[in-house]
N, CA, C and O atoms as a GROMACS GRO file, in nm:
protein
  556
    1MET      N    1  12.865   8.564  10.108
    1MET     CA    2  12.764   8.658  10.162
    1MET      C    3  12.823   8.727  10.296
    1MET      O    4  12.789   8.840  10.331
    2ALA      N    5  12.901   8.658  10.356
    2ALA     CA    6  12.957   8.722  10.479
    2ALA      C    7  13.045   8.833  10.458
    2ALA      O    8  13.060   8.916  10.548
    3GLY      N    9  13.113   8.845  10.332
    3GLY     CA   10  13.194   8.945  10.308
    3GLY      C   11  13.141   9.083  10.232
    3GLY      O   12  13.209   9.183  10.206
    4LYS      N   13  12.990   9.058  10.203
    4LYS     CA   14  12.946   9.178  10.147
    4LYS      C   15  12.903   9.284  10.248
    4LYS      O   16  12.874   9.243  10.360
    5PRO      N   17  12.896   9.404  10.223
    5PRO     CA   18  12.839   9.503  10.306
    5PRO      C   19  12.682   9.466  10.326
    5PRO      O   20  12.622   9.394  10.246
    6ALA      N   21  12.617   9.527  10.449
    6ALA     CA   22  12.492   9.504  10.478
    6ALA      C   23  12.399   9.558  10.367
    6ALA      O   24  12.302   9.488  10.340
    7HIS      N   25  12.417   9.675  10.298
    7HIS     CA   26  12.330   9.706  10.193
    7HIS      C   27  12.344   9.639  10.069
    7HIS      O   28  12.266   9.668   9.978
    8ARG      N   29  12.435   9.550  10.052
    8ARG     CA   30  12.454   9.476   9.932
    8ARG      C   31  12.416   9.328   9.939
    8ARG      O   32  12.418   9.253   9.841
    9ARG      N   33  12.381   9.291  10.066
    9ARG     CA   34  12.352   9.142  10.085
    9ARG      C   35  12.201   9.124  10.024
    9ARG      O   36  12.117   9.214  10.017
   10GLN      N   37  12.186   8.993   9.983
   10GLN     CA   38  12.034   8.960   9.955
   10GLN      C   39  11.971   8.916  10.074
   10GLN      O   40  12.028   8.845  10.157
   11PHE      N   41  11.855   8.956  10.084
   11PHE     CA   42  11.772   8.910  10.201
   11PHE      C   43  11.631   8.894  10.154
   11PHE      O   44  11.587   8.941  10.048
   12ARG      N   45  11.562   8.822  10.245
   12ARG     CA   46  11.418   8.803  10.212
   12ARG      C   47  11.341   8.895  10.306
   12ARG      O   48  11.381   8.921  10.419
   13PRO      N   49  11.234   8.939  10.254
   13PRO     CA   50  11.154   9.033  10.358
   13PRO      C   51  11.102   8.972  10.491
   13PRO      O   52  11.067   9.039  10.588
   14ASP      N   53  11.101   8.836  10.485
   14ASP     CA   54  11.060   8.779  10.625
   14ASP      C   55  11.171   8.760  10.715
   14ASP      O   56  11.155   8.708  10.826
   15GLN      N   57  11.287   8.802  10.669
   15GLN     CA   58  11.407   8.793  10.764
   15GLN      C   59  11.438   8.941  10.816
   15GLN      O   60  11.402   9.042  10.755
   16PRO      N   61  11.503   8.941  10.926
   16PRO     CA   62  11.521   9.073  10.994
   16PRO      C   63  11.648   9.140  10.907
   16PRO      O   64  11.737   9.069  10.860
   17TRP      N   65  11.645   9.280  10.893
   17TRP     CA   66  11.740   9.336  10.827
   17TRP      C   67  11.876   9.327  10.885
   17TRP      O   68  11.890   9.363  11.002
   18PRO      N   69  11.987   9.279  10.811
   18PRO     CA   70  12.106   9.249  10.854
   18PRO      C   71  12.188   9.380  10.923
   18PRO      O   72  12.281   9.362  11.001
   19GLY      N   73  12.146   9.496  10.888
   19GLY     CA   74  12.210   9.603  10.953
   19GLY      C   75  12.146   9.656  11.077
   19GLY      O   76  12.063   9.597  11.147
   20PRO      N   77  12.204   9.793  11.098
   20PRO     CA   78  12.142   9.844  11.228
   20PRO      C   79  11.975   9.883  11.206
   20PRO      O   80  11.929   9.906  11.094
   21PRO      N   81  11.908   9.886  11.310
   21PRO     CA   82  11.756   9.922  11.286
   21PRO      C   83  11.750  10.069  11.218
   21PRO      O   84  11.840  10.149  11.245
   22PRO      N   85  11.658  10.100  11.142
   22PRO     CA   86  11.636  10.223  11.069
   22PRO      C   87  11.585  10.330  11.188
   22PRO      O   88  11.516  10.303  11.286
   23SER      N   89  11.635  10.444  11.151
   23SER     CA   90  11.583  10.556  11.244
   23SER      C   91  11.446  10.600  11.209
   23SER      O   92  11.388  10.551  11.112
   24GLN      N   93  11.389  10.692  11.285
   24GLN     CA   94  11.247  10.740  11.251
   24GLN      C   95  11.259  10.808  11.126
   24GLN      O   96  11.175  10.781  11.040
   25GLY      N   97  11.360  10.902  11.096
   25GLY     CA   98  11.369  10.979  10.974
   25GLY      C   99  11.386  10.884  10.865
   25GLY      O  100  11.329  10.914  10.760
   26GLU      N  101  11.453  10.773  10.869
   26GLU     CA  102  11.465  10.685  10.755
   26GLU      C  103  11.313  10.620  10.730
   26GLU      O  104  11.267  10.611  10.615
   27GLU      N  105  11.249  10.582  10.830
   27GLU     CA  106  11.120  10.522  10.817
   27GLU      C  107  11.023  10.613  10.746
   27GLU      O  108  10.940  10.572  10.664
   28GLN      N  109  11.038  10.745  10.784
   28GLN     CA  110  10.945  10.853  10.730
   28GLN      C  111  10.988  10.876  10.572
   28GLN      O  112  10.904  10.898  10.485
   29LEU      N  113  11.104  10.870  10.551
   29LEU     CA  114  11.170  10.887  10.412
   29LEU      C  115  11.106  10.775  10.322
   29LEU      O  116  11.046  10.804  10.218
   30CYS      N  117  11.121  10.650  10.368
   30CYS     CA  118  11.082  10.545  10.292
   30CYS      C  119  10.921  10.561  10.280
   30CYS      O  120  10.873  10.528  10.171
   31THR      N  121  10.847  10.599  10.363
   31THR     CA  122  10.712  10.618  10.356
   31THR      C  123  10.675  10.715  10.251
   31THR      O  124  10.580  10.701  10.174
   32LEU      N  125  10.759  10.819  10.254
   32LEU     CA  126  10.740  10.917  10.162
   32LEU      C  127  10.759  10.885  10.009
   32LEU      O  128  10.696  10.937   9.917
   33CYS      N  129  10.854  10.791  10.000
   33CYS     CA  130  10.889  10.728   9.858
   33CYS      C  131  10.762  10.655   9.812
   33CYS      O  132  10.726  10.679   9.697
   34TYR      N  133  10.689  10.568   9.886
   34TYR     CA  134  10.586  10.510   9.838
   34TYR      C  135  10.467  10.594   9.810
   34TYR      O  136  10.396  10.580   9.711
   35LEU      N  137  10.448  10.688   9.909
   35LEU     CA  138  10.337  10.765   9.879
   35LEU      C  139  10.365  10.878   9.752
   35LEU      O  140  10.274  10.920   9.682
   36GLY      N  141  10.484  10.910   9.741
   36GLY     CA  142  10.532  11.002   9.631
   36GLY      C  143  10.507  10.930   9.501
   36GLY      O  144  10.477  10.996   9.402
   37VAL      N  145  10.518  10.797   9.494
   37VAL     CA  146  10.471  10.724   9.360
   37VAL      C  147  10.336  10.750   9.327
   37VAL      O  148  10.301  10.773   9.212
   38ILE      N  149  10.250  10.746   9.430
   38ILE     CA  150  10.124  10.768   9.397
   38ILE      C  151  10.068  10.897   9.345
   38ILE      O  152   9.972  10.903   9.269
   39LEU      N  153  10.136  11.002   9.392
   39LEU     CA  154  10.115  11.144   9.347
   39LEU      C  155  10.195  11.189   9.251
   39LEU      O  156  10.150  11.265   9.165
   40LEU      N  157  10.326  11.148   9.251
   40LEU     CA  158  10.430  11.225   9.143
   40LEU      C  159  10.499  11.115   9.045
   40LEU      O  160  10.578  11.152   8.959
   41GLY      N  161  10.472  10.997   9.059
   41GLY     CA  162  10.538  10.907   8.992
   41GLY      C  163  10.675  10.874   9.038
   41GLY      O  164  10.701  10.864   9.158
   42PRO      N  165  10.764  10.858   8.946
   42PRO     CA  166  10.896  10.819   8.990
   42PRO      C  167  10.980  10.927   9.055
   42PRO      O  168  11.082  10.894   9.116
   43ALA      N  169  10.946  11.044   9.046
   43ALA     CA  170  11.028  11.169   9.094
   43ALA      C  171  11.072  11.160   9.238
   43ALA      O  172  11.189  11.185   9.268
   44VAL      N  173  10.992  11.129   9.321
   44VAL     CA  174  11.036  11.126   9.453
   44VAL      C  175  11.118  10.994   9.499
   44VAL      O  176  11.213  11.008   9.576
   45PRO      N  177  11.090  10.892   9.462
   45PRO     CA  178  11.180  10.764   9.477
   45PRO      C  179  11.322  10.782   9.421
   45PRO      O  180  11.427  10.750   9.478
   46LEU      N  181  11.306  10.840   9.294
   46LEU     CA  182  11.430  10.857   9.216
   46LEU      C  183  11.527  10.942   9.278
   46LEU      O  184  11.647  10.913   9.276
   47TYR      N  185  11.474  11.065   9.341
   47TYR     CA  186  11.555  11.165   9.404
   47TYR      C  187  11.611  11.100   9.546
   47TYR      O  188  11.726  11.116   9.586
   48VAL      N  189  11.515  11.029   9.611
   48VAL     CA  190  11.572  10.962   9.732
   48VAL      C  191  11.688  10.856   9.715
   48VAL      O  192  11.788  10.844   9.785
   49TYR      N  193  11.650  10.780   9.602
   49TYR     CA  194  11.747  10.668   9.560
   49TYR      C  195  11.887  10.736   9.530
   49TYR      O  196  11.990  10.696   9.584
   50LEU      N  197  11.883  10.828   9.450
   50LEU     CA  198  12.009  10.894   9.396
   50LEU      C  199  12.091  10.966   9.514
   50LEU      O  200  12.214  10.963   9.519
   51THR      N  201  12.013  11.029   9.603
   51THR     CA  202  12.069  11.093   9.712
   51THR      C  203  12.116  11.028   9.836
   51THR      O  204  12.213  11.071   9.900
   52ARG      N  205  12.043  10.914   9.873
   52ARG     CA  206  12.055  10.850   9.994
   52ARG      C  207  12.086  10.694   9.991
   52ARG      O  208  12.084  10.629  10.095
   53ARG      N  209  12.113  10.644   9.879
   53ARG     CA  210  12.123  10.510   9.852
   53ARG      C  211  12.260  10.464   9.918
   53ARG      O  212  12.266  10.346   9.953
   54ARG      N  213  12.366  10.541   9.938
   54ARG     CA  214  12.478  10.494   9.998
   54ARG      C  215  12.481  10.502  10.152
   54ARG      O  216  12.564  10.439  10.217
   55GLY      N  217  12.390  10.580  10.208
   55GLY     CA  218  12.374  10.606  10.364
   55GLY      C  219  12.319  10.478  10.432
   55GLY      O  220  12.376  10.425  10.527
   56SER      N  221  12.209  10.434  10.378
   56SER     CA  222  12.130  10.341  10.462
   56SER      C  223  12.069  10.241  10.366
   56SER      O  224  11.997  10.272  10.272
   57GLY      N  225  12.110  10.101  10.406
   57GLY     CA  226  12.040   9.990  10.327
   57GLY      C  227  11.906   9.983  10.339
   57GLY      O  228  11.839   9.938  10.247
   58PHE      N  229  11.852  10.026  10.454
   58PHE     CA  230  11.688  10.028  10.461
   58PHE      C  231  11.631  10.138  10.360
   58PHE      O  232  11.532  10.109  10.293
   59VAL      N  233  11.686  10.254  10.349
   59VAL     CA  234  11.629  10.353  10.244
   59VAL      C  235  11.657  10.302  10.116
   59VAL      O  236  11.568  10.305  10.032
   60ARG      N  237  11.779  10.250  10.085
   60ARG     CA  238  11.811  10.209   9.952
   60ARG      C  239  11.697  10.101   9.912
   60ARG      O  240  11.619  10.116   9.817
   61TRP      N  241  11.698   9.996   9.995
   61TRP     CA  242  11.591   9.895   9.953
   61TRP      C  243  11.453   9.943   9.929
   61TRP      O  244  11.389   9.905   9.831
   62HIS      N  245  11.404  10.030  10.021
   62HIS     CA  246  11.267  10.093   9.995
   62HIS      C  247  11.257  10.181   9.880
   62HIS      O  248  11.163  10.170   9.801
   63SER      N  249  11.351  10.271   9.866
   63SER     CA  250  11.345  10.357   9.761
   63SER      C  251  11.370  10.290   9.619
   63SER      O  252  11.320  10.340   9.518
   64ALA      N  253  11.448  10.177   9.615
   64ALA     CA  254  11.455  10.101   9.488
   64ALA      C  255  11.325  10.038   9.468
   64ALA      O  256  11.274  10.045   9.356
   65GLN      N  257  11.270   9.983   9.556
   65GLN     CA  258  11.136   9.911   9.532
   65GLN      C  259  11.037   9.999   9.495
   65GLN      O  260  10.956   9.955   9.414
   66ALA      N  261  11.019  10.130   9.539
   66ALA     CA  262  10.932  10.236   9.506
   66ALA      C  263  10.970  10.274   9.367
   66ALA      O  264  10.881  10.287   9.283
   67LEU      N  265  11.082  10.290   9.340
   67LEU     CA  266  11.122  10.334   9.203
   67LEU      C  267  11.092  10.229   9.098
   67LEU      O  268  11.051  10.268   8.988
   68ASN      N  269  11.109  10.096   9.121
   68ASN     CA  270  11.078   9.994   9.039
   68ASN      C  271  10.914   9.991   9.016
   68ASN      O  272  10.865   9.976   8.904
   69VAL      N  273  10.849  10.004   9.116
   69VAL     CA  274  10.699  10.010   9.101
   69VAL      C  275  10.644  10.130   8.999
   69VAL      O  276  10.558  10.119   8.911
   70ALA      N  277  10.720  10.244   9.036
   70ALA     CA  278  10.687  10.360   8.956
   70ALA      C  279  10.723  10.329   8.804
   70ALA      O  280  10.639  10.356   8.718
   71LEU      N  281  10.837  10.275   8.768
   71LEU     CA  282  10.889  10.252   8.638
   71LEU      C  283  10.802  10.132   8.579
   71LEU      O  284  10.772  10.132   8.460
   72THR      N  285  10.769  10.047   8.649
   72THR     CA  286  10.679   9.945   8.590
   72THR      C  287  10.554   9.991   8.552
   72THR      O  288  10.499   9.957   8.448
   73GLY      N  289  10.499  10.081   8.650
   73GLY     CA  290  10.367  10.143   8.602
   73GLY      C  291  10.376  10.236   8.499
   73GLY      O  292  10.277  10.254   8.429
   74LEU      N  293  10.496  10.310   8.476
   74LEU     CA  294  10.521  10.375   8.353
   74LEU      C  295  10.515  10.298   8.216
   74LEU      O  296  10.463  10.341   8.113
   75LEU      N  297  10.579  10.175   8.232
   75LEU     CA  298  10.571  10.094   8.124
   75LEU      C  299  10.432  10.043   8.088
   75LEU      O  300  10.391  10.039   7.972
   76TYR      N  301  10.358  10.003   8.198
   76TYR     CA  302  10.218   9.969   8.167
   76TYR      C  303  10.142  10.086   8.117
   76TYR      O  304  10.053  10.059   8.036
   77ALA      N  305  10.156  10.197   8.144
   77ALA     CA  306  10.096  10.322   8.106
   77ALA      C  307  10.126  10.351   7.958
   77ALA      O  308  10.039  10.396   7.883
   78VAL      N  309  10.247  10.327   7.918
   78VAL     CA  310  10.292  10.340   7.790
   78VAL      C  311  10.231  10.241   7.697
   78VAL      O  312  10.186  10.279   7.589
   79SER      N  313  10.228  10.119   7.733
   79SER     CA  314  10.160   9.997   7.670
   79SER      C  315  10.012  10.029   7.645
   79SER      O  316   9.961  10.023   7.533
   80ALA      N  317   9.940  10.067   7.766
   80ALA     CA  318   9.788  10.105   7.744
   80ALA      C  319   9.777  10.219   7.656
   80ALA      O  320   9.672  10.232   7.593
   81GLY      N  321   9.874  10.309   7.643
   81GLY     CA  322   9.849  10.429   7.559
   81GLY      C  323   9.859  10.388   7.415
   81GLY      O  324   9.783  10.435   7.331
   82ILE      N  325   9.966  10.290   7.382
   82ILE     CA  326   9.971  10.240   7.241
   82ILE      C  327   9.840  10.156   7.211
   82ILE      O  328   9.779  10.179   7.107
   83ILE      N  329   9.798  10.060   7.297
   83ILE     CA  330   9.679   9.991   7.266
   83ILE      C  331   9.555  10.080   7.258
   83ILE      O  332   9.466  10.057   7.177
   84PHE      N  333   9.551  10.183   7.343
   84PHE     CA  334   9.443  10.282   7.318
   84PHE      C  335   9.453  10.351   7.188
   84PHE      O  336   9.349  10.364   7.123
   85GLY      N  337   9.556  10.393   7.144
   85GLY     CA  338   9.583  10.462   7.025
   85GLY      C  339   9.543  10.363   6.897
   85GLY      O  340   9.479  10.405   6.801
   86LEU      N  341   9.585  10.242   6.910
   86LEU     CA  342   9.545  10.160   6.796
   86LEU      C  343   9.390  10.124   6.799
   86LEU      O  344   9.329  10.119   6.693
   87LEU      N  345   9.329  10.100   6.915
   87LEU     CA  346   9.192  10.083   6.919
   87LEU      C  347   9.106  10.213   6.873
   87LEU      O  348   8.996  10.203   6.819
   88THR      N  349   9.170  10.335   6.902
   88THR     CA  350   9.108  10.444   6.868
   88THR      C  351   9.099  10.469   6.704
   88THR      O  352   9.022  10.554   6.658
   89LEU      N  353   9.174  10.398   6.628
   89LEU     CA  354   9.167  10.398   6.493
   89LEU      C  355   9.029  10.336   6.446
   89LEU      O  356   8.968  10.373   6.346
   90ASP      N  357   8.989  10.238   6.531
   90ASP     CA  358   8.849  10.189   6.491
   90ASP      C  359   8.743  10.270   6.554
   90ASP      O  360   8.666  10.327   6.476
   91LYS      N  361   8.724  10.286   6.682
   91LYS     CA  362   8.630  10.374   6.735
   91LYS      C  363   8.669  10.409   6.877
   91LYS      O  364   8.714  10.325   6.954
   92LEU      N  365   8.649  10.539   6.909
   92LEU     CA  366   8.690  10.585   7.051
   92LEU      C  367   8.616  10.505   7.164
   92LEU      O  368   8.677  10.479   7.268
   93SER      N  369   8.484  10.466   7.144
   93SER     CA  370   8.416  10.402   7.241
   93SER      C  371   8.483  10.259   7.257
   93SER      O  372   8.491  10.211   7.370
   94THR      N  373   8.528  10.194   7.155
   94THR     CA  374   8.582  10.070   7.155
   94THR      C  375   8.717  10.085   7.242
   94THR      O  376   8.746  10.000   7.327
   95ALA      N  377   8.792  10.188   7.220
   95ALA     CA  378   8.929  10.211   7.291
   95ALA      C  379   8.893  10.228   7.439
   95ALA      O  380   8.960  10.174   7.527
   96LEU      N  381   8.782  10.306   7.465
   96LEU     CA  382   8.755  10.340   7.606
   96LEU      C  383   8.711  10.207   7.686
   96LEU      O  384   8.756  10.175   7.796
   97ILE      N  385   8.619  10.138   7.616
   97ILE     CA  386   8.581  10.011   7.686
   97ILE      C  387   8.685   9.910   7.687
   97ILE      O  388   8.680   9.827   7.778
   98GLY      N  389   8.786   9.903   7.596
   98GLY     CA  390   8.889   9.802   7.603
   98GLY      C  391   9.002   9.823   7.693
   98GLY      O  392   9.059   9.730   7.750
   99VAL      N  393   9.035   9.952   7.706
   99VAL     CA  394   9.148   9.984   7.791
   99VAL      C  395   9.128  10.055   7.921
   99VAL      O  396   9.209  10.043   8.012
  100LEU      N  397   9.020  10.128   7.930
  100LEU     CA  398   9.002  10.196   8.065
  100LEU      C  399   8.974  10.121   8.186
  100LEU      O  400   9.018  10.162   8.294
  101PRO      N  401   8.900  10.006   8.178
  101PRO     CA  402   8.893   9.903   8.289
  101PRO      C  403   9.018   9.854   8.330
  101PRO      O  404   9.045   9.849   8.450
  102PHE      N  405   9.096   9.817   8.244
  102PHE     CA  406   9.233   9.761   8.273
  102PHE      C  407   9.332   9.864   8.343
  102PHE      O  408   9.410   9.828   8.432
  103VAL      N  409   9.321   9.992   8.296
  103VAL     CA  410   9.407  10.099   8.357
  103VAL      C  411   9.345  10.129   8.503
  103VAL      O  412   9.422  10.141   8.598
  104VAL      N  413   9.220  10.139   8.517
  104VAL     CA  414   9.167  10.174   8.661
  104VAL      C  415   9.183  10.050   8.753
  104VAL      O  416   9.205  10.073   8.872
  105ILE      N  417   9.175   9.932   8.714
  105ILE     CA  418   9.186   9.812   8.792
  105ILE      C  419   9.345   9.801   8.833
  105ILE      O  420   9.382   9.775   8.947
  106GLY      N  421   9.427   9.824   8.726
  106GLY     CA  422   9.571   9.809   8.755
  106GLY      C  423   9.620   9.918   8.847
  106GLY      O  424   9.708   9.894   8.930
  107TRP      N  425   9.563  10.043   8.831
  107TRP     CA  426   9.600  10.154   8.923
  107TRP      C  427   9.563  10.132   9.064
  107TRP      O  428   9.633  10.175   9.156
  108GLY      N  429   9.450  10.065   9.083
  108GLY     CA  430   9.392  10.053   9.210
  108GLY      C  431   9.471   9.936   9.279
  108GLY      O  432   9.489   9.941   9.401
  109ILE      N  433   9.519   9.830   9.206
  109ILE     CA  434   9.592   9.726   9.266
  109ILE      C  435   9.746   9.786   9.304
  109ILE      O  436   9.803   9.755   9.409
  110ALA      N  437   9.794   9.862   9.220
  110ALA     CA  438   9.929   9.926   9.244
  110ALA      C  439   9.911  10.010   9.374
  110ALA      O  440   9.989   9.997   9.468
  111VAL      N  441   9.812  10.092   9.377
  111VAL     CA  442   9.800  10.183   9.496
  111VAL      C  443   9.782  10.113   9.626
  111VAL      O  444   9.834  10.155   9.730
  112SER      N  445   9.701   9.993   9.618
  112SER     CA  446   9.690   9.928   9.743
  112SER      C  447   9.828   9.860   9.795
  112SER      O  448   9.854   9.857   9.916
  113TYR      N  449   9.910   9.808   9.701
  113TYR     CA  450  10.038   9.754   9.730
  113TYR      C  451  10.130   9.873   9.783
  113TYR      O  452  10.202   9.862   9.882
  114LEU      N  453  10.120   9.974   9.713
  114LEU     CA  454  10.212  10.093   9.765
  114LEU      C  455  10.164  10.129   9.902
  114LEU      O  456  10.247  10.135   9.992
  115THR      N  457  10.046  10.152   9.924
  115THR     CA  458   9.995  10.184  10.052
  115THR      C  459  10.053  10.080  10.160
  115THR      O  460  10.112  10.117  10.261
  116ARG      N  461  10.030   9.954  10.127
  116ARG     CA  462  10.066   9.854  10.228
  116ARG      C  463  10.224   9.856  10.253
  116ARG      O  464  10.273   9.825  10.361
  117ALA      N  465  10.296   9.895  10.145
  117ALA     CA  466  10.440   9.896  10.170
  117ALA      C  467  10.476  10.027  10.234
  117ALA      O  468  10.584  10.038  10.292
  118ALA      N  469  10.393  10.128  10.227
  118ALA     CA  470  10.431  10.254  10.302
  118ALA      C  471  10.396  10.237  10.444
  118ALA      O  472  10.464  10.291  10.530
  119PHE      N  473  10.299  10.169  10.471
  119PHE     CA  474  10.267  10.131  10.624
  119PHE      C  475  10.379  10.044  10.682
  119PHE      O  476  10.416  10.065  10.797
  120ALA      N  477  10.435   9.944  10.605
  120ALA     CA  478  10.538   9.864  10.655
  120ALA      C  479  10.655   9.946  10.678
  120ALA      O  480  10.722   9.929  10.780
  121ALA      N  481  10.686  10.043  10.585
  121ALA     CA  482  10.803  10.115  10.591
  121ALA      C  483  10.812  10.204  10.711
  121ALA      O  484  10.916  10.219  10.775
  122SER      N  485  10.688  10.268  10.741
  122SER     CA  486  10.667  10.345  10.855
  122SER      C  487  10.683  10.276  10.989
  122SER      O  488  10.714  10.340  11.089
  123ARG      N  489  10.661  10.149  10.992
  123ARG     CA  490  10.686  10.065  11.105
  123ARG      C  491  10.828  10.006  11.114
  123ARG      O  492  10.855   9.932  11.209
  124GLY      N  493  10.916  10.034  11.025
  124GLY     CA  494  11.060   9.985  11.018
  124GLY      C  495  11.054   9.850  10.962
  124GLY      O  496  11.150   9.778  10.992
  125GLU      N  497  10.951   9.792  10.879
  125GLU     CA  498  10.936   9.665  10.851
  125GLU      C  499  10.954   9.653  10.694
  125GLU      O  500  10.963   9.758  10.631
  126TYR      N  501  10.960   9.537  10.630
  126TYR     CA  502  10.960   9.525  10.486
  126TYR      C  503  10.823   9.464  10.440
  126TYR      O  504  10.755   9.391  10.512
  127SER      N  505  10.790   9.499  10.317
  127SER     CA  506  10.671   9.451  10.248
  127SER      C  507  10.715   9.430  10.101
  127SER      O  508  10.747   9.530  10.036
  128GLN      N  509  10.719   9.314  10.048
  128GLN     CA  510  10.763   9.271   9.914
  128GLN      C  511  10.659   9.300   9.814
  128GLN      O  512  10.557   9.232   9.823
  129VAL      N  513  10.665   9.388   9.720
  129VAL     CA  514  10.565   9.396   9.612
  129VAL      C  515  10.582   9.286   9.509
  129VAL      O  516  10.695   9.256   9.471
  130PRO      N  517  10.479   9.228   9.464
  130PRO     CA  518  10.480   9.115   9.374
  130PRO      C  519  10.562   9.161   9.247
  130PRO      O  520  10.566   9.278   9.209
  131ALA      N  521  10.629   9.050   9.181
  131ALA     CA  522  10.704   9.090   9.066
  131ALA      C  523  10.622   9.134   8.951
  131ALA      O  524  10.670   9.207   8.865
  132TRP      N  525  10.504   9.094   8.945
  132TRP     CA  526  10.431   9.145   8.827
  132TRP      C  527  10.376   9.304   8.838
  132TRP      O  528  10.330   9.364   8.741
  133ILE      N  529  10.386   9.350   8.946
  133ILE     CA  530  10.369   9.483   8.976
  133ILE      C  531  10.507   9.562   8.984
  133ILE      O  532  10.511   9.680   8.947
  134CYS      N  533  10.612   9.501   9.028
  134CYS     CA  534  10.738   9.578   9.058
  134CYS      C  535  10.838   9.479   9.001
  134CYS      O  536  10.880   9.382   9.065
  135SER      N  537  10.877   9.513   8.865
  135SER     CA  538  10.990   9.445   8.787
  135SER      C  539  11.126   9.496   8.848
  135SER      O  540  11.137   9.618   8.860
  136PRO      N  541  11.211   9.431   8.881
  136PRO     CA  542  11.323   9.458   8.946
  136PRO      C  543  11.426   9.528   8.861
  136PRO      O  544  11.525   9.461   8.831
  137MET      N  545  11.420   9.647   8.819
  137MET     CA  546  11.509   9.722   8.721
  137MET      C  547  11.627   9.786   8.799
  137MET      O  548  11.739   9.793   8.749
  138VAL      N  549  11.594   9.835   8.931
  138VAL     CA  550  11.691   9.901   9.001
  138VAL      C  551  11.719   9.827   9.133
  138VAL      O  552  11.625   9.785   9.201
  139LYS      N  553  11.834   9.813   9.166
  139LYS     CA  554  11.871   9.734   9.305
  139LYS      C  555  11.942   9.809   9.392
  139LYS      O  556  11.977   9.762   9.500
   0.00000   0.00000   0.00000
């Protein structure tokens, strides 16, 4: 672990970042990643991740986590759409009653964790999103 660069090291969110402290611009960019997921899905964190991942470990970690939340949310949305389509074959009301509550509750939970992570990023801190909301696809 000592030979790896700071942005490649494994760390826990309760430990301090092994690299230099983030600048205010990096904190704002990471906050934008999380808030961008709420409004635009994976577009904002994907752009930030692809353009800034080599510059700052702080930005890389937060943009990857925001992108993972967005991609996991897309997987949940596709799954809900498939279930909705299958239930619609029976009745539309059955599909709405069966799927809509899960979609609304799931979206609310994801937004609360994204908001919490955005506030942590704006303070230069870390906030780990649970694995059931954020499957680690991008590192």
